N, C-alpha and C positions, 0 to 999 in steps of 0.2 A: 752503122749500128752504134747507138750511143750507149756508154757505160758510165754510171755513177761511180765516183770515188770520193774518198775523205782522206785528207792529209791532216795529220796531228802533229803539232810542233812539240819540242821538248818542254815548253812551258804550258802545254795542253790547250794551245789555240788550234781550233778546228777550221779547216778551209775545205769546202765542198767544191768539186769540179767535175766536168764531164768530158770524156773523150770520145771522138768519133773515129771510126775506122771504116773504110769502104768495104762493101761486101766482098770484093775480090783482093782485099789486102794481102799483099806479099811481104813478109818481114825481111827478105833479102834485098828489096828495093828501097831507095830513099824517097821520102815524101816531104813536102814543105810543112812547117809547123805554122798553124794558123791560130791566132788568138781572137776571140770574139768577146768584146766588152759590151755587156748588155746595157740597154738604155733604161730610163725610168719607168717605162711601160712593162718592163720584164723583172720587176722586183719580187722577190719571194725567198723563202727560207726552205723550200721543198726540193731544191736542186733540180727542178723541172720547169717551172714557170719562166726561167731565164731563157728557155729554149723556144718560147712562143713564136718569135719571128724568124729563127734561124733553123728550126728542126726540119723544114722541108728544103731549104736552100741546098744543102750538100747532097740531097737525094736527087736533085734534078740533073740530068745528063750533062747539060752544058757546063755546070759548075764542077762536075767530077772530072771533066776533061781538062779543066784549068789546073786542077791540083796535082 
């Protein structure tokens, strides 16, 4: 499940980001932190177009088993 967030600095700089938690997420377990740096084909300001190529990757069973 992807959730959109916005971080605002003290100097009012906005930074949009998205988090993904697996469907069976358990807050008592430890999980790796994975950063995805989008490429030029995923440029946008809607905080969604950046997910074009990655949005299905974490939903695939083989990727979930690696995380």
